[in-house]
ZAZA-52103 format. One record per residue: z, x, y of N, C-alpha, C in turn; residue in three letters. Coordinates in pm, whole numbers, padded with zeros to 5 digits, always signed. Atoms other than C-alpha are relative to their C-alpha. Layout:
N
ZXYZXYZXYALA
...
This chain:
168
-00108-00123-00012+11419+11258+07001-00036+00067-00126MET
+00021-00100+00127+11337+11368+06630-00115+00092+00043ARG
+00132-00096-00045+11001+11496+06784+00047+00108+00082ARG
-00043-00084-00092+11182+11669+07061+00083+00108-00074LEU
-00084-00076+00086+11422+11822+06824-00093+00098-00078VAL
+00088-00105+00072+11139+11959+06606-00061+00091+00067ALA
+00085-00075-00090+10937+12090+06889+00089+00115+00051VAL
-00103-00119-00036+11267+12275+07001+00032+00112-00113LEU
-00052-00100+00093+11333+12430+06662-00145+00077-00005VAL
+00124-00084+00054+10964+12534+06619-00012+00109+00118LEU
+00015-00135-00118+10962+12708+06977+00101+00102-00018VAL
-00083-00084+00018+11268+12869+06903-00012+00095-00116LEU
+00026-00089+00143+11172+13000+06556-00150+00091+00041VAL
+00113-00079-00025+10811+13109+06685+00061+00096+00112ALA
-00006-00114-00117+10945+13283+07016+00085+00104-00053LEU
-00083-00115-00007+11213+13479+06904+00062+00045-00158PHE
-00030-00036+00118+11228+13527+06523+00034+00126-00030ILE
-00025-00147+00018+11202+13910+06553+00143+00051+00077SER
-00135-00063-00069+11523+13929+06792+00122-00078-00021SER
-00107+00037+00040+11755+13748+06604+00120+00090-00036ALA
-00103-00114+00014+12112+13880+06605+00122-00093-00044SER
-00128+00085+00044+12456+13775+06468+00091-00029+00107VAL
-00087+00047-00131+12609+13733+06822-00012-00135+00024THR
+00030+00137-00040+12465+13386+06864-00075-00019+00124GLY
+00099-00021-00137+12273+13514+07169-00139+00037-00037LYS
+00139-00067+00028+11926+13547+06980-00086-00004+00106GLU
+00092-00035-00100+11743+13509+07299+00055+00077+00118LEU
-00077-00086-00101+11960+13751+07486-00139+00070+00058GLU
+00060-00097-00078+11734+13927+07762-00162-00074-00010GLY
+00115+00099-00008+11443+13665+07711-00021-00086+00125LYS
-00001+00079-00105+11314+13454+07995-00082-00101-00034ARG
+00055+00093+00028+11188+13109+07963-00018-00105+00141VAL
+00042+00106-00114+10992+12896+08227-00027-00122-00057LEU
-00002+00124+00021+11035+12555+08230-00086-00094+00109MET
+00079+00064-00127+10761+12354+08440+00025-00153-00008VAL
-00013+00131-00028+10838+12007+08553-00079-00062+00105VAL
+00080+00084-00095+10640+11736+08742+00113+00019+00136ALA
-00073+00006-00124+10788+11719+09110+00086-00105+00004PRO
-00054+00140-00011+10870+11366+09073-00059-00054-00163GLU
+00031+00071+00142+10908+11172+08718+00003+00087-00099GLY
-00019-00085+00121+11001+11456+08492+00092-00073-00083TYR
-00099+00067+00077+11219+11330+08198+00103+00098-00022LYS
-00118-00084-00024+11568+11474+08253-00001+00080-00147GLU
-00047-00065+00151+11658+11519+07866-00105+00093-00030GLU
+00118-00061+00020+11313+11680+07824+00034+00136+00046GLU
-00059-00116-00052+11472+11949+08033+00127+00048-00001LEU
-00143-00018+00028+11822+11940+08001+00030+00058-00131SER
-00012-00048+00141+11821+11981+07606-00062+00136-00015VAL
+00047-00116+00042+11583+12247+07549+00062+00130+00096PRO
-00057-00123-00081+11732+12456+07863+00125+00010-00044SER
-00132-00026+00045+12084+12415+07744-00023+00073-00120GLY
+00017-00072+00125+11973+12533+07398-00036+00159+00045ILE
+00056-00113-00028+11778+12811+07548+00138+00086+00070PHE
-00106-00050-00071+12079+12927+07773+00111+00021-00077LYS
-00099-00019+00139+12323+12892+07484-00029+00104-00074ASP
+00044-00113+00074+12126+13143+07303-00024+00122+00054SER
+00034-00123-00056+12109+13388+07574-00108+00030+00097GLY
+00120-00007-00122+11787+13328+07785+00038-00047+00128ALA
+00002+00081-00146+11735+13274+08131-00107-00088+00020GLU
+00084+00114+00001+11583+12972+08225-00043-00012+00134VAL
+00075-00013-00134+11344+12946+08535-00056-00146+00017VAL
+00067+00111-00017+11235+12616+08657-00134+00007+00106VAL
+00130+00028-00077+10890+12566+08806-00068-00126+00024ALA
+00049+00147-00022+10682+12279+08948-00123+00033+00080SER
+00117-00025-00068+10363+12226+09139+00037+00037+00161THR
-00032-00023-00111+10575+12289+09451+00146+00036-00013ARG
-00126-00046-00010+10909+12463+09521+00091-00105+00059ALA
-00080+00115-00068+11204+12251+09638+00105-00075-00105GLY
-00063+00088+00096+11368+11990+09453-00075-00094-00081ILE
+00093+00064+00096+11222+11807+09153+00071-00137-00038ALA
-00083+00106+00025+11344+11429+09095-00069-00062-00132ARG
+00016+00028+00104+11364+11296+08759-00009-00172-00011GLY
+00033+00141+00028+11252+10950+08605+00127-00094+00027MET
-00142+00085-00036+11641+10837+08608+00062+00045+00107SER
-00076-00034-00147+11717+10974+08958+00060+00114-00012GLY
-00061-00130-00010+11844+11312+08833-00085+00107+00072GLY
+00071-00083-00066+11761+11609+09031+00014+00120-00042GLU
-00006-00138+00045+11679+11990+08962-00081+00078+00101VAL
+00036-00063-00099+11635+12269+09194-00140+00081-00075ALA
+00112-00075+00059+11270+12435+09138+00006+00140+00062VAL
-00005-00135-00044+11289+12803+09155-00135+00031+00082ASN
+00141-00053-00036+10915+12853+09225-00101-00091-00034LEU
+00126+00080+00015+10582+12689+09252-00066+00085-00108SER
+00087-00079+00095+10325+12745+08971-00091+00092+00076VAL
+00101-00091-00070+10109+12926+09223+00059+00140-00004SER
-00084-00122-00018+10407+13188+09249+00041+00073-00153ASP
-00022-00057+00112+10425+13252+08883-00054+00122-00039VAL
+00052-00102+00085+10384+13603+08716+00017-00016-00146ASN
-00012+00064+00167+10320+13506+08357+00072+00133-00062ILE
-00077-00124+00083+10435+13878+08260+00149-00003-00003SER
-00170-00021-00011+10792+13802+08370+00062-00084-00099ASP
-00069+00103+00090+10825+13543+08105-00033+00021-00141TYR
+00032-00018+00158+10848+13544+07713-00057-00158-00036ASP
+00025+00152+00035+10780+13138+07698-00042-00060+00117ALA
+00014+00104-00100+10665+12854+07892+00007-00141-00093ILE
-00015+00119+00048+10774+12523+07816-00035-00130+00113VAL
+00031+00126-00108+10600+12200+07993+00054-00107-00023ILE
-00069+00129+00041+10840+11913+08009-00073-00147+00050VAL
+00038+00138-00009+10735+11559+07981+00031-00084+00130GLY
-00008+00086-00086+10751+11241+08158-00113-00069+00099GLY
+00095+00075-00060+10571+10992+08368-00092+00074+00100VAL
+00065-00100-00134+10506+11252+08661-00111+00109-00058GLY
+00099-00112+00039+10338+11484+08413-00136-00049+00008SER
+00116+00077-00037+10030+11239+08422-00055+00019+00155MET
+00038+00011-00123+10026+11217+08812-00029+00174+00062LYS
-00027-00120-00095+10116+11601+08899-00064+00124-00114TYR
+00011-00124+00106+10065+11821+08586-00153+00005-00092LEU
+00129-00017+00070+09753+11703+08394-00111+00063+00050TRP
+00102-00042-00075+09524+11786+08648-00018+00111+00089ASP
-00036-00099-00079+09666+12076+08810-00063+00138-00050ASP
+00090-00123+00030+09414+12366+08801+00084+00146-00017SER
-00055-00129-00006+09662+12640+08879+00101-00027-00132GLU
-00096+00040+00112+09916+12498+08578-00115+00044-00102LEU
+00084-00073+00126+09610+12544+08354-00048+00107-00002ARG
+00026-00128+00019+09505+12859+08456+00132+00070-00040ASP
-00098-00067+00073+09874+12972+08381+00022-00025-00137MET
+00015+00047+00159+09873+12810+08046-00068+00091-00053VAL
+00107-00088+00071+09543+13000+07960+00055+00146+00017ARG
-00051-00136-00012+09706+13322+08091+00106+00041-00076ALA
-00116-00042+00089+10006+13287+07906-00063-00005-00148ALA
+00073+00034+00141+09808+13185+07578-00051+00142-00041HIS
+00071-00113-00021+09580+13492+07664+00104+00158-00059ASP
-00102-00123+00008+09892+13735+07668+00089-00027-00124ASN
-00083+00014+00118+10025+13596+07347+00156-00035+00024HIS
-00117+00057-00018+10317+13423+07507+00005-00144-00085LYS
-00020+00137+00065+10469+13114+07337-00014-00095+00102THR
+00021+00142-00102+10356+12791+07534+00008-00126-00062VAL
-00063+00154+00092+10502+12447+07424-00006-00097+00109ALA
-00018+00113-00073+10482+12130+07579+00058-00128-00059ALA
-00060+00101+00037+10681+11809+07542-00045-00150+00037ILE
+00067+00124-00025+10584+11448+07512-00114-00055+00050CYS
+00131+00038-00062+10305+11345+07762-00050+00155+00043LEU
+00082-00132-00050+10227+11726+07877-00072+00079-00113SER
+00121-00050+00049+10032+11839+07579-00109+00006+00058PRO
+00110+00038-00089+09768+11693+07754-00050+00142+00096VAL
+00020-00111-00082+09793+12004+08002-00032+00109-00092VAL
+00043-00119+00084+09737+12248+07702-00112-00050-00043LEU
+00152+00049+00054+09434+12059+07580-00074+00002+00107ALA
+00076-00024-00102+09302+12054+07914-00029+00154+00050ARG
+00018-00155-00009+09362+12435+07931-00100+00061-00081ALA
+00098-00062+00098+09156+12473+07640+00061+00057-00130GLY
-00054-00076+00099+09418+12620+07399+00028-00061-00111ILE
-00036+00088+00124+09441+12337+07164-00139-00004-00098LEU
+00089-00014+00090+09105+12379+07027-00007+00039-00135ARG
-00034-00027+00169+09097+12351+06650+00124+00003-00024ASP
-00160+00005+00033+09471+12294+06645+00041-00163+00006LYS
-00052+00109+00005+09660+12004+06558+00094-00017+00122GLU
-00097-00015-00101+09895+11873+06834+00088-00165-00027CYS
-00080+00120+00018+10188+11598+06822+00028-00041+00160THR
-00023+00037-00127+10202+11391+07152+00039-00141+00006ALA
-00025+00138-00004+10329+11053+07262-00124-00075-00010LEU
+00154+00084+00051+10087+10772+07122-00041-00043+00149ALA
+00047+00038-00130+10057+10659+07497-00116+00094+00052TYR
+00095-00090-00061+09830+10948+07568-00135-00065-00076ILE
+00156+00034+00063+09553+10838+07287-00010-00142+00081PHE
+00064+00118-00046+09567+10483+07426-00056+00014+00169MET
+00054-00042-00110+09532+10627+07785-00143+00059-00006THR
+00128-00073-00001+09244+10827+07680-00127-00087-00044MET
+00087+00123+00031+09080+10525+07505-00038-00100+00093MET
+00050+00079-00091+09088+10324+07792-00080+00047+00095GLU
+00124-00080-00098+08928+10565+08033-00117+00028-00068ARG
+00145-00014+00065+08638+10631+07781-00048-00160-00025VAL
+00072+00116+00010+08585+10251+07727+00007-00066+00113SER
+00026+00014-00132+08626+10194+08086-00124+00057+00060HIS
+00141-00077-00068+08349+10452+08160-00107-00024-00088ASN
+00132+00013+00091+08122+10325+07908-00001+00060-00116GLY
+00018-00086+00098+08204+10550+07635-00001-00073-00147GLY
-00020+00073+00136+08274+10274+07384-00065-00118+00022ILE
Protein backbone atom coordinates (compact mmCIF):
# COMPACT_ATOMS: atom_id res chain seq x y z
CA MET A 1 0.00 0.00 0.00
CA ARG A 2 2.92 2.34 0.71
CA ARG A 3 4.24 1.83 -2.81
CA LEU A 4 0.80 2.55 -4.24
CA VAL A 5 0.58 5.80 -2.31
CA ALA A 6 4.12 6.75 -3.35
CA VAL A 7 3.37 6.02 -7.00
CA LEU A 8 0.18 8.05 -6.86
CA VAL A 9 1.93 11.01 -5.29
CA LEU A 10 4.66 10.91 -7.93
CA VAL A 11 2.11 10.61 -10.73
CA LEU A 12 0.12 13.56 -9.42
CA VAL A 13 3.19 15.74 -8.94
CA ALA A 14 4.76 14.87 -12.30
CA LEU A 15 1.49 15.16 -14.14
CA PHE A 16 0.09 18.42 -13.01
CA ILE A 17 2.58 20.49 -11.04
CA SER A 18 2.15 23.41 -13.39
CA SER A 19 -1.63 23.46 -13.09
CA ALA A 20 -1.90 23.63 -9.29
CA SER A 21 -4.53 25.97 -7.92
CA VAL A 22 -5.86 26.99 -4.53
CA THR A 23 -9.33 25.57 -5.22
CA GLY A 24 -8.45 21.94 -4.46
CA LYS A 25 -9.16 21.07 -8.09
CA GLU A 26 -5.55 20.85 -9.24
CA LEU A 27 -6.48 18.50 -12.07
CA GLU A 28 -9.44 20.45 -13.41
CA GLY A 29 -9.68 19.99 -17.17
CA LYS A 30 -7.27 17.03 -17.19
CA ARG A 31 -8.21 13.59 -18.50
CA VAL A 32 -6.70 10.42 -17.10
CA LEU A 33 -7.01 7.08 -18.87
CA MET A 34 -6.94 4.11 -16.51
CA VAL A 35 -6.35 0.75 -18.19
CA VAL A 36 -7.56 -2.44 -16.51
CA ALA A 37 -7.45 -6.10 -17.46
CA PRO A 38 -10.91 -7.34 -18.51
CA GLU A 39 -10.65 -9.94 -15.73
CA GLY A 40 -8.51 -9.98 -12.61
CA TYR A 41 -7.69 -6.30 -12.13
CA LYS A 42 -6.97 -5.20 -8.55
CA GLU A 43 -9.99 -3.16 -7.48
CA GLU A 44 -8.23 -0.83 -5.05
CA GLU A 45 -5.52 -0.08 -7.60
CA LEU A 46 -8.30 1.36 -9.73
CA SER A 47 -10.57 2.87 -7.08
CA VAL A 48 -7.95 4.64 -4.95
CA PRO A 49 -6.12 6.55 -7.70
CA SER A 50 -9.35 7.10 -9.63
CA GLY A 51 -10.91 8.66 -6.53
CA ILE A 52 -7.89 10.91 -5.99
CA PHE A 53 -7.92 12.04 -9.61
CA LYS A 54 -11.68 12.73 -9.56
CA ASP A 55 -11.52 14.56 -6.22
CA SER A 56 -8.80 16.74 -7.75
CA GLY A 57 -11.00 17.63 -10.72
CA ALA A 58 -9.80 15.21 -13.39
CA GLU A 59 -12.04 13.20 -15.65
CA VAL A 60 -11.24 9.49 -15.43
CA VAL A 61 -11.91 7.16 -18.36
CA VAL A 62 -11.54 3.39 -18.03
CA ALA A 63 -10.18 1.33 -20.92
CA SER A 64 -9.39 -2.35 -21.34
CA THR A 65 -8.55 -4.80 -24.07
CA ARG A 66 -12.29 -4.98 -24.71
CA ALA A 67 -15.23 -2.71 -23.88
CA GLY A 68 -18.03 -3.80 -21.57
CA ILE A 69 -17.67 -4.84 -17.95
CA ALA A 70 -14.32 -5.69 -16.36
CA ARG A 71 -14.28 -8.03 -13.37
CA GLY A 72 -11.83 -7.55 -10.53
CA MET A 73 -9.93 -10.07 -8.45
CA SER A 74 -12.35 -9.70 -5.53
CA GLY A 75 -15.51 -9.80 -7.63
CA GLY A 76 -15.91 -6.07 -8.18
CA GLU A 77 -16.95 -4.75 -11.56
CA VAL A 78 -16.30 -1.58 -13.51
CA ALA A 79 -17.78 -0.30 -16.74
CA VAL A 80 -15.12 -0.09 -19.42
CA ASN A 81 -15.66 3.07 -21.46
CA LEU A 82 -13.64 1.96 -24.46
CA SER A 83 -11.20 -0.61 -25.72
CA VAL A 84 -7.51 0.13 -26.01
CA SER A 85 -7.82 -0.07 -29.80
CA ASP A 86 -10.27 2.86 -29.73
CA VAL A 87 -8.11 5.18 -27.60
CA ASN A 88 -6.95 8.45 -29.16
CA ILE A 89 -3.93 9.25 -27.03
CA SER A 90 -4.17 12.98 -27.74
CA ASP A 91 -7.42 13.01 -25.72
CA TYR A 92 -5.59 12.24 -22.46
CA ASP A 93 -3.04 13.88 -20.22
CA ALA A 94 -1.98 10.67 -18.49
CA ILE A 95 -2.29 6.90 -18.63
CA VAL A 96 -2.27 4.69 -15.54
CA ILE A 97 -2.15 0.92 -16.04
CA VAL A 98 -3.76 -0.88 -13.12
CA GLY A 99 -2.28 -4.10 -11.74
CA GLY A 100 -3.74 -7.39 -10.59
CA VAL A 101 -3.27 -10.96 -11.77
CA GLY A 102 -5.20 -10.23 -14.95
CA SER A 103 -2.40 -7.91 -16.03
CA MET A 104 -0.17 -10.91 -16.75
CA LYS A 105 -2.76 -12.67 -18.87
CA TYR A 106 -4.37 -9.75 -20.69
CA LEU A 107 -2.03 -6.75 -20.65
CA TRP A 108 1.62 -7.85 -20.61
CA ASP A 109 1.63 -9.10 -24.19
CA ASP A 110 -1.05 -6.87 -25.71
CA SER A 111 0.55 -5.21 -28.75
CA GLU A 112 -2.12 -2.48 -29.03
CA LEU A 113 -1.53 -1.49 -25.40
CA ARG A 114 2.24 -1.42 -25.95
CA ASP A 115 1.73 0.78 -29.03
CA MET A 116 -0.51 3.11 -27.01
CA VAL A 117 2.07 3.32 -24.21
CA ARG A 118 4.83 4.16 -26.71
CA ALA A 119 2.63 6.81 -28.36
CA ALA A 120 1.83 8.37 -24.99
CA HIS A 121 5.49 8.39 -24.05
CA ASP A 122 6.52 9.83 -27.43
CA ASN A 123 3.91 12.58 -27.00
CA HIS A 124 5.25 13.48 -23.54
CA LYS A 125 2.20 12.20 -21.67
CA THR A 126 2.58 10.91 -18.14
CA VAL A 127 2.58 7.11 -18.18
CA ALA A 128 2.38 5.10 -14.96
CA ALA A 129 1.76 1.50 -13.96
CA ILE A 130 0.93 -0.15 -10.65
CA CYS A 131 1.96 -3.49 -9.10
CA LEU A 132 2.33 -6.11 -11.88
CA SER A 133 1.75 -3.70 -14.75
CA PRO A 134 5.18 -2.04 -15.08
CA VAL A 135 5.98 -5.06 -17.25
CA VAL A 136 3.79 -3.43 -19.92
CA LEU A 137 5.99 -0.32 -19.80
CA ALA A 138 9.14 -2.43 -19.99
CA ARG A 139 7.86 -4.44 -22.93
CA ALA A 140 6.85 -1.21 -24.66
CA GLY A 141 10.49 -0.16 -24.40
CA ILE A 142 9.96 3.01 -22.38
CA LEU A 143 11.89 1.89 -19.30
CA ARG A 144 15.28 1.46 -20.96
CA ASP A 145 17.99 2.95 -18.75
CA LYS A 146 15.41 3.75 -16.06
CA GLU A 147 14.82 2.28 -12.64
CA CYS A 148 11.41 0.85 -11.89
CA THR A 149 9.68 -0.52 -8.84
CA ALA A 150 7.26 -3.41 -9.24
CA LEU A 151 5.97 -6.37 -7.30
CA ALA A 152 8.74 -8.90 -6.54
CA TYR A 153 6.61 -11.60 -8.16
CA ILE A 154 7.58 -10.18 -11.54
CA PHE A 155 11.25 -10.91 -10.89
CA MET A 156 10.50 -14.46 -9.77
CA THR A 157 8.27 -15.06 -12.81
CA MET A 158 10.93 -13.77 -15.19
CA MET A 159 13.62 -15.88 -13.53
CA GLU A 160 11.43 -18.99 -13.84
CA ARG A 161 10.94 -18.32 -17.55
CA VAL A 162 14.65 -17.77 -18.12
CA SER A 163 15.72 -20.91 -16.24
CA HIS A 164 12.93 -22.98 -17.82
CA ASN A 165 14.11 -21.94 -21.27
CA GLY A 166 17.73 -22.87 -20.51
CA GLY A 167 18.95 -19.33 -19.86
CA ILE A 168 20.47 -20.23 -16.49
